[in-house]
C-alpha positions in Angstrom: 10.2 5.3 11.5 7.7 3.4 9.7 8.2 0.7 7.3 5.6 1.7 4.8 4.8 5.0 3.0 1.6 6.5 3.2 1.9 9.2 0.9 0.3 7.1 -1.7 -2.9 7.3 0.6 -5.5 7.6 -2.5 -8.2 5.0 -2.9 -7.7 2.5 -5.0 -9.3 2.9 -8.8 -10.4 -0.9 -8.6 -12.7 -0.3 -5.6 -11.4 -2.8 -3.0 -12.8 -3.0 0.2 -11.7 -4.1 3.3 -13.8 -6.6 6.0 -15.0 -3.3 7.7 -16.7 -2.2 4.3 -14.3 0.8 3.5 -12.3 1.3 0.6 -8.7 0.0 0.9 -5.8 2.1 1.1 -2.6 1.5 -1.6 0.2 1.8 0.5 4.2 1.4 -0.5 6.4 -1.1 1.6 9.9 0.3 2.4 10.6 -3.2 4.7 14.3 -4.5 3.8 12.0 -8.2 2.4 9.8 -5.5 0.4 11.2 -2.5 -0.8 8.7 -0.8 -3.2 6.0 -3.2 -3.2 2.8 -2.2 -3.1 -0.1 -3.4 -0.7 -3.5 -3.1 0.2 -5.1 -2.4 3.7 -7.8 -1.3 5.9 -8.0 2.6 6.5 -8.4 2.6 9.9 -5.8 2.7 12.2 -4.7 -0.5 14.1 -5.0 1.7 17.2 -8.7 2.5 16.1 -9.8 -0.9 15.4 -8.9 -2.2 12.0 -10.2 -5.4 10.5 -6.3 -6.3 9.6 -7.3 -6.7 5.6 -3.8 -6.9 3.9 -3.2 -8.0 0.0 -0.5 -7.4 -2.2 -1.1 -5.1 -5.0 0.5 -7.0 -7.8 1.0 -4.4 -10.7 4.5 -3.5 -12.3 5.9 -0.1 -12.2 6.0 1.5 -15.0 10.4 1.8 -15.9 10.5 5.8 -15.1 9.2 4.7 -11.5 11.7 2.2 -11.4 14.4 4.1 -12.4 13.4 6.8 -9.7 12.9 4.7 -6.8 16.0 2.6 -7.6 18.0 5.5 -8.9 19.3 3.8 -11.7 
């Protein structure tokens, strides 16, 4: 099972583009070191030769999202 969520595969409103020229995807990390942290990445899979674009997306989740994610 992957450590990243593909559920937020919508394009980023800011219009960030990867090195391939494609609009970057916003994904969520669920690794032990970065749970719930979002990042931008190339929309082409590694198997298909993506450009390895990666950038942490540093925004704050609204309080309701934090309560849902962390069950508190």
